[in-house]
C-alpha positions in Angstrom: 8.7 10.0 -98.2 9.5 11.3 -96.2 11.1 12.6 -94.1 10.3 11.0 -90.2 11.4 10.4 -86.6 13.7 7.4 -87.4 16.4 9.4 -89.2 17.9 11.6 -86.5 18.1 8.6 -84.1 20.9 7.3 -86.4 22.6 10.7 -86.2 22.6 10.5 -82.4 24.0 6.9 -82.5 26.8 7.7 -84.9 29.2 9.2 -82.4 28.5 6.3 -80.0 29.3 3.7 -82.7 32.5 5.2 -84.3 23.6 6.0 -86.4 18.6 9.3 -89.5 15.8 12.8 -92.0 15.5 12.4 -94.0 19.5 10.0 -90.0 20.3 9.4 -93.7 17.5 11.3 -95.3 14.9 11.0 -92.5 13.9 12.8 -89.4 14.5 11.4 -86.0 13.3 9.7 -82.9 14.9 9.6 -79.5 17.9 7.4 -78.9 16.9 6.9 -75.3 13.5 5.6 -76.4 14.6 3.3 -79.2 13.0 -0.2 -79.0 14.9 -3.4 -78.2 15.8 -5.9 -80.8 13.0 -7.9 -82.5 11.0 -10.9 -81.4 10.9 -13.4 -84.3 7.8 -15.4 -83.4 5.2 -15.0 -86.1 1.9 -13.4 -85.1 -1.0 -14.0 -87.5 -2.0 -10.7 -89.1 -4.9 -12.0 -91.2 -7.5 -14.7 -90.8 -6.7 -18.2 -92.2 -9.4 -17.8 -94.8 -8.2 -14.4 -96.0 -5.3 -14.0 -98.4 -2.9 -11.4 -97.2 -2.1 -8.3 -99.2 1.4 -8.5 -100.5 3.8 -5.7 -100.9 6.9 -5.7 -103.1 9.7 -3.9 -101.2 13.0 -3.1 -102.9 16.0 -4.3 -100.9 18.8 -4.1 -103.5 19.4 -3.4 -107.1 22.4 -2.9 -109.5 24.6 -5.5 -107.7 26.4 -8.1 -109.8 26.0 -10.7 -107.1 24.4 -11.0 -103.7 24.0 -13.7 -101.0 20.7 -14.9 -99.5 20.5 -17.0 -96.3 17.7 -18.7 -94.5 16.8 -20.4 -91.3 15.6 -23.5 -93.3 15.8 -25.0 -96.8 14.6 -22.7 -99.5 11.8 -23.6 -102.0 12.4 -22.1 -105.5 9.5 -21.3 -107.9 9.2 -19.4 -111.1 6.4 -17.3 -112.7 3.0 -18.9 -112.2 4.1 -20.7 -109.0 5.8 -23.6 -110.7 8.3 -25.3 -108.4 11.7 -25.8 -109.9 13.4 -27.3 -106.8 14.9 -26.4 -103.5 18.3 -24.9 -102.4 20.3 -24.9 -99.2 21.4 -21.8 -97.5 23.4 -19.8 -98.5 22.2 -19.0 -102.0 24.1 -16.7 -104.3 22.2 -14.8 -107.0 24.2 -13.3 -109.9 23.3 -11.4 -113.0 23.6 -13.4 -116.2 22.7 -11.1 -119.1 18.9 -10.6 -118.9 18.6 -13.4 -116.4 19.7 -14.7 -113.0 21.9 -17.6 -111.9 21.2 -19.2 -108.5 23.8 -21.3 -106.9 24.0 -23.2 -103.6 25.5 -26.4 -102.2 22.6 -28.4 -103.8 23.4 -27.1 -107.3 22.6 -24.2 -109.6 19.8 -23.0 -111.9 19.4 -20.2 -114.5 16.2 -18.3 -115.3 14.6 -14.9 -115.8 13.2 -14.6 -112.3 12.9 -16.7 -109.2 10.8 -16.6 -106.0 12.6 -17.9 -102.9 10.5 -19.0 -100.0 11.8 -20.5 -96.7 10.3 -23.9 -95.9 8.4 -24.4 -92.7 7.6 -20.7 -92.1 11.2 -19.7 -91.6 12.9 -16.4 -92.3 15.1 -15.2 -95.1 18.2 -13.2 -94.4 20.0 -10.5 -96.5 23.0 -8.6 -95.2 22.4 -10.0 -91.7 18.8 -8.8 -91.5 15.9 -11.2 -91.3 12.8 -10.8 -93.4 9.4 -12.4 -93.4 7.7 -13.5 -96.6 9.6 -14.4 -99.8 12.4 -12.9 -101.9 12.0 -12.3 -105.6 15.3 -12.1 -107.6 15.5 -11.0 -111.3 17.7 -8.8 -113.5 17.3 -5.1 -113.3 17.6 -2.6 -116.2 21.3 -2.0 -115.5 22.2 -5.7 -115.7 22.4 -6.2 -112.0 20.4 -8.2 -109.5 17.0 -6.8 -108.4 16.0 -8.2 -104.9 12.5 -7.7 -103.7 10.9 -8.8 -100.4 7.3 -10.0 -101.1 5.8 -9.6 -97.7 2.2 -9.5 -96.3 1.1 -5.9 -95.5 0.6 -6.5 -91.8 4.0 -8.2 -91.4 5.6 -5.3 -93.3 4.0 -2.9 -90.7 5.5 -5.0 -87.9 8.9 -3.9 -89.2 8.0 -0.3 -90.2 6.1 1.0 -87.2 8.8 0.6 -84.5 11.4 1.8 -87.0 9.4 5.0 -87.6 8.2 5.7 -84.1 9.5 4.5 -80.7 7.3 1.5 -79.8 7.1 2.5 -76.2 5.6 6.0 -76.9 1.9 6.3 -75.9 -0.1 3.5 -77.4 -2.6 5.8 -79.2 0.2 7.6 -81.0 1.7 4.3 -82.1 -1.7 3.2 -83.4 -1.9 6.4 -85.4 1.5 5.7 -86.8 0.4 2.2 -87.8 -2.6 3.5 -89.7 -0.6 6.2 -91.4 2.1 3.7 -92.4 -0.5 1.2 -93.7 -2.3 3.9 -95.7 1.0 5.2 -97.2 2.0 1.7 -98.2 -1.4 1.0 -99.9 -1.4 4.3 -101.7 2.1 3.5 -103.1 1.0 0.0 -104.0 -1.9 1.3 -105.9 0.2 3.8 -107.7 2.9 1.3 -108.7 0.9 -1.4 -110.4 3.0 -1.2 -113.6 6.3 -0.8 -111.7 8.7 -3.5 -110.7 8.3 -2.7 -107.0 6.0 -0.8 -104.7 8.2 0.7 -102.0 11.8 1.1 -101.0 13.0 0.1 -97.6 14.6 3.4 -96.7 13.6 7.0 -96.0 12.6 7.7 -99.5 9.4 5.7 -98.6 9.3 4.2 -95.1 12.1 2.7 -93.1 11.7 -1.1 -93.2 14.5 -3.0 -91.4 12.9 -6.4 -91.7 12.3 -8.0 -88.3 15.3 -6.3 -86.6 13.2 -3.6 -84.8 10.0 -5.6 -84.1 8.5 -5.0 -80.7 5.4 -6.4 -78.9 4.0 -2.9 -78.3 4.3 -2.0 -82.0 2.8 -5.4 -82.9 -0.2 -4.6 -80.6 -0.7 -1.3 -82.3 -0.7 -3.0 -85.7 -3.1 -5.6 -84.6 -5.4 -3.2 -82.8 -5.8 -1.2 -86.1 -5.6 -4.1 -88.5 -6.8 -3.2 -92.0 -7.7 0.4 -91.1 -6.8 3.0 -93.6 -7.3 6.7 -94.2 -9.3 7.7 -97.3 -10.3 10.8 -99.2 -13.0 10.4 -101.8 -12.9 6.7 -101.0 -9.2 6.2 -102.0 -6.2 5.7 -99.7 -4.4 9.0 -99.2 -0.7 9.7 -99.4 -0.4 9.7 -95.6 2.7 11.8 -95.2 4.2 12.1 -91.7 7.3 13.7 -90.2 9.1 14.0 -87.0 8.0 17.5 -85.7 6.6 20.7 -87.2 7.8 23.4 -84.9 4.2 24.2 -84.0 2.3 24.2 -87.3 2.3 21.7 -90.2 2.7 22.9 -93.8 0.1 23.1 -96.6 0.5 20.4 -99.2 -0.8 20.1 -102.7 -3.5 17.6 -101.8 -6.8 18.8 -100.2 -6.3 16.7 -97.1 -2.8 18.1 -96.5 -3.9 21.4 -94.8 -1.5 23.0 -92.4 -2.8 22.8 -88.8 -1.5 23.9 -85.3 0.6 21.0 -83.9 0.9 20.9 -80.1 4.2 19.2 -79.5 7.4 19.3 -77.4 10.5 18.2 -79.3 14.2 18.8 -79.4 13.7 20.8 -82.6 11.0 23.3 -81.7 13.4 26.0 -82.7 16.8 26.0 -84.4 19.2 28.3 -86.2 21.6 27.6 -89.1 24.2 30.2 -90.2 26.4 30.5 -93.4 28.7 33.2 -94.6 27.8 34.6 -98.0 30.9 33.0 -99.5 29.9 29.5 -98.1 26.4 29.9 -99.4 27.7 31.0 -102.8 29.8 27.8 -103.0 26.7 25.7 -102.1 24.7 27.4 -104.8 27.5 26.7 -107.4 27.8 23.1 -106.4 24.0 22.8 -106.8 24.1 24.3 -110.3 22.9 27.7 -109.3 26.0 29.9 -109.8 25.3 33.6 -109.0 28.8 34.9 -108.6 29.7 37.0 -105.6 26.6 36.6 -103.3 25.4 39.9 -101.8 21.8 39.3 -100.8 19.5 36.6 -99.7 15.9 37.4 -99.0 12.4 35.7 -98.8 10.1 37.0 -101.5 6.4 36.5 -101.7 5.2 33.6 -103.8 1.3 33.3 -103.6 1.5 30.3 -106.0 3.3 28.2 -103.5 1.8 26.4 -100.5 4.5 27.9 -98.3 3.9 31.4 -99.7 7.5 32.4 -100.4 10.6 31.7 -102.3 14.2 32.5 -101.3 16.0 34.9 -103.7 19.8 34.6 -104.0 21.3 37.7 -105.7 24.9 38.1 -106.7 27.3 39.6 -109.2 26.5 36.9 -111.7 22.7 36.9 -111.5 19.7 36.0 -109.4 18.0 32.7 -108.7 14.8 32.0 -106.7 14.3 28.7 -105.0 11.4 27.2 -103.1 11.9 26.3 -99.4 12.0 22.6 -100.4 14.7 23.3 -103.0 16.7 25.2 -100.5 16.5 22.3 -98.1 17.7 19.9 -100.7 20.5 22.3 -101.6 21.8 22.6 -98.1 21.0 19.0 -97.0 17.7 17.8 -95.4 19.5 16.9 -92.2 21.3 20.3 -92.1 18.3 22.6 -92.9 16.0 20.5 -90.8 12.7 21.7 -92.3 11.2 24.0 -95.0 9.6 26.1 -92.3 12.1 28.9 -91.8 12.8 32.6 -92.2 15.9 34.3 -93.6 17.9 36.9 -91.8 20.9 38.8 -92.9 23.7 39.7 -90.5 26.9 41.7 -90.9 28.9 44.8 -89.9 28.7 48.5 -90.6 31.5 50.6 -92.0 31.9 54.3 -92.7 33.8 55.7 -95.7 33.8 56.1 -99.4 31.7 53.1 -100.5 31.7 51.9 -104.1 28.2 50.8 -105.2 27.5 48.5 -108.1 24.1 47.8 -109.7 23.9 44.3 -108.3 24.5 45.4 -104.7 21.9 45.7 -102.0 23.1 48.0 -99.3 21.3 50.2 -96.8 22.6 53.7 -96.2 22.5 54.5 -92.5 23.8 58.0 -92.9 24.7 59.9 -96.1 26.7 63.0 -96.6 24.9 65.6 -98.7 22.5 63.4 -100.5 19.2 61.8 -99.7 19.8 59.0 -102.2 22.2 57.8 -104.7 21.2 56.2 -108.0 23.8 53.9 -109.6 22.6 53.0 -113.1 19.4 51.0 -112.3 20.1 50.6 -108.6 18.4 53.1 -106.2 19.9 53.3 -102.6 18.0 55.4 -100.2 18.4 56.5 -96.6 14.6 56.1 -96.0 13.4 59.5 -97.2 11.4 60.1 -100.4 13.3 58.8 -103.3 14.1 60.8 -106.5 16.4 60.0 -109.3 19.8 61.8 -109.4 22.7 61.7 -111.8 24.6 58.5 -112.0 27.3 58.0 -109.4 29.4 55.0 -108.5 30.7 56.1 -105.1 29.1 57.7 -102.0 30.4 58.8 -98.7 28.2 56.8 -96.3 27.9 54.6 -93.3 26.6 51.4 -94.8 25.7 47.9 -93.6 27.5 45.2 -95.5 25.9 41.8 -94.8 28.3 38.9 -94.7 26.2 36.2 -93.1 22.8 34.6 -93.6 20.8 32.9 -90.8 18.0 30.4 -91.4 15.8 30.5 -88.3 13.2 27.7 -88.2 11.5 25.0 -86.3 10.6 21.3 -86.8 12.3 18.4 -88.4 11.1 16.9 -91.7 9.0 18.0 -94.6 6.2 19.2 -92.3 3.3 17.6 -94.2 0.6 15.5 -92.6 1.0 14.0 -89.2 3.7 15.3 -86.8 5.0 12.3 -84.8 5.9 14.4 -81.8 2.4 16.1 -82.2 0.8 12.6 -82.1 2.8 11.8 -79.0 1.7 15.0 -77.3 -2.0 14.5 -78.2 -1.9 10.9 -77.0 -0.4 12.0 -73.7 -3.2 14.5 -73.3 -6.0 12.0 -73.9 -6.6 11.9 -77.7 -7.1 8.5 -79.3 -5.6 7.5 -82.6 -8.7 8.4 -84.6 -8.7 12.0 -83.2 -5.0 12.3 -84.0 -5.6 11.1 -87.6 -8.5 13.5 -88.1 -6.5 16.4 -86.7 -3.6 16.1 -89.1 -5.4 15.0 -92.2 -8.3 17.2 -93.2 -11.7 15.9 -94.4 -10.7 12.2 -94.4 -12.5 9.0 -93.5 -11.1 6.0 -91.7 -12.3 2.8 -93.1 -11.3 -0.9 -93.4 -9.3 -1.6 -96.5 -12.0 -4.0 -97.7 -14.2 -1.0 -98.3 -11.8 0.5 -100.8 -11.3 -2.7 -102.8 -8.7 -5.4 -102.8 -5.3 -4.8 -104.3 -4.9 -6.7 -107.5 -2.8 -9.9 -107.6 0.6 -9.9 -109.3 
């Protein structure tokens, strides 16, 4: 979704290991505050009489074969809950046409889809990561194996919350993170009823590393807010959150995503990114926006956009206007850290006989004998009143030729909804989790999920 704190932690760790904001595609948290490895003891998240909400989290797809391990024997069922046997760890699942073949030391079986559940409340393991709940394996549309983790909502949050925010940050901030993450998951679950899964396990939704990041402090935040969700018009909202905003969150398209001041202190309050015009032209070409020799980059007003501007790239081969979000995707969401930026041209000045072309943008600092020069449809003026003169292609002038573009911005992430560093700052200054939620999401209510209806069964 997002773009969040967890991503740039991975960037900070990469040099030490040779790990995201988006960091992969996520924003970041602090390496010095990353929580220790998980505790594996199960803490009940729901009452014994209440069936837990299940989420279907995508762990893998498109693979011809994958291996599943467990801390116990594995019970195998098919649609409708019919038991078809048990298997010993490890189990391999391979694509067989439109179906799946399971194989272990106890034998093999073929079918369209299987549900694998560890016996005795154990854990399943995939790629050396432990997961609670069950695994569902089936064939995907590409003829590979689709692996989903069917996990109770509150157990899912035990993995997500400390992966998205350091568990030892102020408790009220971590509680706000738990409520935002729970709400986001429910919203995605409700929107994906006809899809094969609800959420991915990476930064395109929420980072979910199984049990590997679980922490008692994060567990406490999940339990303290159990079942609480953020609603607008009685429905769970898309509770976007991000690492930091640079002082002010952005407007979104939903009525509850209104930009607000965000008190925060982060490593990314201000930043600067610089390209030469040639480098930026190559980036545009690689992104499918070829404009030839790039001569001008400028922000232009766009009242139809929440951000209020587009970035215009002008060159010898044409002009293209991109939204701040599109520019961030073009340059890389971990490079251009947020869509909250301004554009500044930089370059040198030169004096002499300058050749002007219609597509050029240049400012005459001092002209010889003329107030302005019109080249076809291009008017260049020295700041005095403009009037059209006969066509000319050269002028003796002292001109500024920009050759660099600077993006000056603040924050890390998409800037929508809750700032995690803002939540931290507010909690440190006495705000509770409810106040944090109401600050960052406009006009919302906080209710128990039972008040917005149960999620349908599979």
